[in-house]
VMD Tcl script that draws the C-alpha trace (Angstrom):
set ca {
  {26.99 39.69 39.87}
  {26.42 37.35 42.80}
  {27.47 38.01 46.42}
  {29.99 35.62 47.96}
  {27.35 33.87 50.09}
  {25.37 32.92 46.96}
  {28.19 31.19 45.08}
  {27.35 27.60 44.07}
  {29.78 24.69 43.58}
  {31.25 24.83 40.09}
  {31.29 21.04 39.92}
  {27.47 21.00 40.03}
  {27.37 22.70 36.65}
  {28.28 19.41 34.99}
  {25.63 17.66 37.09}
  {23.02 20.16 35.96}
  {23.82 19.82 32.26}
  {23.83 16.01 32.60}
  {20.59 15.96 34.65}
  {18.90 18.87 36.47}
  {17.28 16.41 38.89}
  {20.69 15.04 39.90}
  {21.94 18.58 40.56}
  {18.84 19.34 42.63}
  {19.25 16.19 44.73}
  {22.77 17.38 45.52}
  {22.37 21.11 46.14}
  {18.74 21.31 47.31}
  {18.20 18.02 49.14}
  {21.85 17.46 50.10}
  {21.77 13.84 48.96}
  {24.98 12.13 47.93}
  {25.73 8.46 47.24}
  {28.98 6.82 46.18}
  {29.26 4.14 43.52}
  {32.22 2.62 41.71}
  {32.25 5.45 39.17}
  {32.19 8.31 41.70}
  {34.79 6.53 43.85}
  {37.15 6.18 40.89}
  {36.58 9.82 40.01}
  {37.30 10.96 43.58}
  {40.53 8.94 43.68}
  {41.67 10.43 40.39}
  {40.95 13.97 41.56}
  {42.76 13.40 44.85}
  {45.89 12.32 43.01}
  {45.95 15.59 41.07}
  {45.96 17.55 44.34}
  {48.95 15.85 45.95}
  {51.35 18.55 44.75}
  {50.60 22.23 44.70}
  {53.13 23.73 42.28}
  {55.54 22.10 39.83}
  {57.92 23.93 37.54}
  {59.03 22.48 34.21}
  {60.80 24.12 31.28}
  {58.34 26.60 29.81}
  {55.41 25.58 32.02}
  {54.30 25.98 35.62}
  {51.72 23.47 36.90}
  {49.42 24.47 39.75}
  {47.24 21.78 41.34}
  {44.14 22.31 43.41}
  {43.83 26.02 42.63}
  {40.80 27.65 44.26}
  {38.78 29.57 41.69}
  {35.58 31.63 41.63}
  {33.45 33.90 39.50}
  {31.08 36.47 40.99}
  {29.64 37.00 37.53}
  {28.69 33.34 37.11}
  {28.04 32.81 40.81}
  {30.35 29.80 41.01}
  {33.18 28.66 43.25}
  {35.37 25.56 43.11}
  {38.78 24.01 42.75}
  {40.60 23.37 39.48}
  {42.31 20.00 39.23}
  {45.24 21.47 37.33}
  {46.02 24.82 35.77}
  {49.05 24.87 33.48}
  {50.73 28.22 32.84}
  {52.62 28.13 29.54}
  {55.20 30.75 28.63}
  {53.73 32.92 25.87}
  {53.85 36.31 24.22}
  {50.53 37.26 25.86}
  {49.28 36.28 29.28}
  {49.76 37.01 32.96}
  {52.73 37.59 35.18}
  {53.63 34.92 37.73}
  {55.41 35.48 41.01}
  {59.03 34.40 40.80}
  {58.94 33.89 37.02}
  {60.02 36.08 34.13}
  {57.88 36.88 31.12}
  {54.19 36.23 30.47}
  {52.27 33.00 30.96}
  {49.08 31.68 29.34}
  {46.77 29.70 31.69}
  {45.29 26.41 30.50}
  {42.86 24.57 32.82}
  {42.94 20.76 32.82}
  {40.03 18.77 34.28}
  {40.60 15.11 35.15}
  {37.89 12.54 34.39}
  {37.72 8.81 34.93}
  {37.07 6.39 32.08}
  {37.72 6.53 28.37}
  {38.05 9.63 26.22}
  {34.61 11.04 25.40}
  {33.20 14.20 23.88}
  {30.63 15.21 26.53}
  {29.00 18.62 26.65}
  {28.67 18.72 30.45}
  {32.42 18.24 30.86}
  {33.22 20.95 28.32}
  {30.87 23.37 30.06}
  {32.46 22.61 33.44}
  {35.90 23.24 31.97}
  {34.77 26.44 30.26}
  {33.40 27.69 33.59}
  {36.87 27.19 35.06}
  {38.31 29.26 32.23}
  {35.81 32.06 32.83}
  {36.72 32.03 36.52}
  {40.40 32.33 35.66}
  {39.71 35.18 33.22}
  {37.91 37.15 35.91}
  {40.51 36.45 38.59}
  {43.61 37.04 36.46}
  {42.25 39.66 34.05}
  {43.32 37.69 30.99}
  {41.85 35.64 28.15}
  {41.84 31.84 28.34}
  {41.39 30.39 24.89}
  {41.76 26.66 25.44}
  {41.67 23.92 28.07}
  {41.86 20.14 28.19}
  {40.02 17.14 29.61}
  {42.29 14.31 30.74}
  {40.74 10.83 30.82}
  {42.24 8.41 33.35}
  {41.69 5.10 31.57}
  {42.62 6.41 28.13}
  {45.58 8.40 29.48}
  {44.72 10.91 26.79}
  {43.74 14.54 26.56}
  {40.78 16.02 24.77}
  {41.48 19.65 23.87}
  {38.59 22.11 24.22}
  {38.43 25.51 22.52}
  {36.46 28.12 24.43}
  {34.59 29.61 21.49}
  {31.68 32.04 21.76}
  {29.07 29.26 21.53}
  {30.54 27.27 24.41}
  {30.92 30.42 26.51}
  {27.27 31.27 25.91}
  {26.14 27.77 26.89}
  {28.26 27.92 30.02}
  {26.82 31.26 31.09}
  {23.27 30.04 30.40}
  {23.91 26.87 32.42}
  {25.18 28.88 35.39}
  {22.08 31.09 35.33}
  {19.82 28.03 35.11}
  {21.65 26.33 37.99}
  {21.02 29.34 40.21}
  {17.36 29.45 39.20}
  {17.04 25.77 40.10}
  {18.61 26.36 43.51}
  {16.46 29.43 44.19}
  {13.29 27.52 43.25}
  {14.02 24.92 45.99}
  {12.13 22.41 43.84}
  {13.55 19.12 42.58}
  {12.48 18.41 38.97}
  {10.77 15.17 38.03}
  {12.96 12.39 36.68}
  {13.37 11.74 32.97}
  {14.59 8.18 32.59}
  {17.18 7.29 29.96}
  {19.93 4.71 29.55}
  {22.48 6.88 31.39}
  {20.47 6.71 34.61}
  {21.78 3.27 35.59}
  {25.35 4.57 35.90}
  {24.27 7.39 38.23}
  {25.21 7.05 41.90}
  {21.79 8.45 42.85}
  {19.84 5.85 40.86}
  {18.42 4.12 43.96}
  {17.43 7.44 45.52}
  {16.07 9.04 42.36}
  {14.11 5.95 41.20}
  {13.76 7.40 37.68}
  {11.63 4.55 36.30}
  {9.01 5.26 38.96}
  {9.19 9.01 39.44}
  {9.30 9.75 35.72}
  {5.88 8.16 35.14}
  {3.24 10.87 35.13}
  {-0.13 9.43 36.00}
  {-3.43 11.00 35.10}
  {-5.06 11.16 38.55}
  {-8.53 11.95 37.22}
  {-8.36 8.96 34.88}
  {-7.12 6.74 37.71}
  {-9.99 7.85 40.01}
  {-12.59 7.31 37.32}
  {-11.31 3.77 36.72}
  {-11.36 3.11 40.45}
  {-15.01 4.25 40.67}
  {-15.92 1.96 37.77}
  {-14.41 -0.94 39.65}
  {-16.44 -0.17 42.77}
  {-19.76 0.23 40.94}
}
mol new
graphics top color blue
foreach p $ca { graphics top sphere $p radius 0.5 }
foreach p [lrange $ca 0 end-1] q [lrange $ca 1 end] { graphics top cylinder $p $q radius 0.2 }
display resetview
């Protein structure tokens, strides 16, 4: 269990799974840069938060719900949580019966099966379970360009990975050390590319070998 002052942003869980260095630049060094991808993502998220609550037949939609988990040590805001009428679930103020929560995370771009997004969504589900004292079995990722949903089942494997990622994120933050870069093809789409300089910082040089070569050149 983590105290309230030690809760970390839930959104950084996806950053950490994608790239621990990116997460460290955000939460340790407080570095943030916008690019076209982050700007599109921010606009999409803002649109989901325009309305707070919407009621439809058999479903209540809550936007911008603040969520947290003291067990995971995370705090954040869910884009959308849908409450569907069901035989099992939670009670809602002003509504009859029981309702099953289903978190929906909005992402820019085309539909993709990405582990970091599924872990971020699962963390939202675990927050809801702790807050509402219920079981959340499924969620969805909505992709802006595809206008399609990708359903995610919160099985035991995904829950384990999510818990492990949360623990590792806290260890990273507590270490106060930014990991070295590991360059790959995804780096160029990162908004922190110019700050991170992965092609340079990922090259590990043998200092002793470098010094010996330098001495040879002087002799």
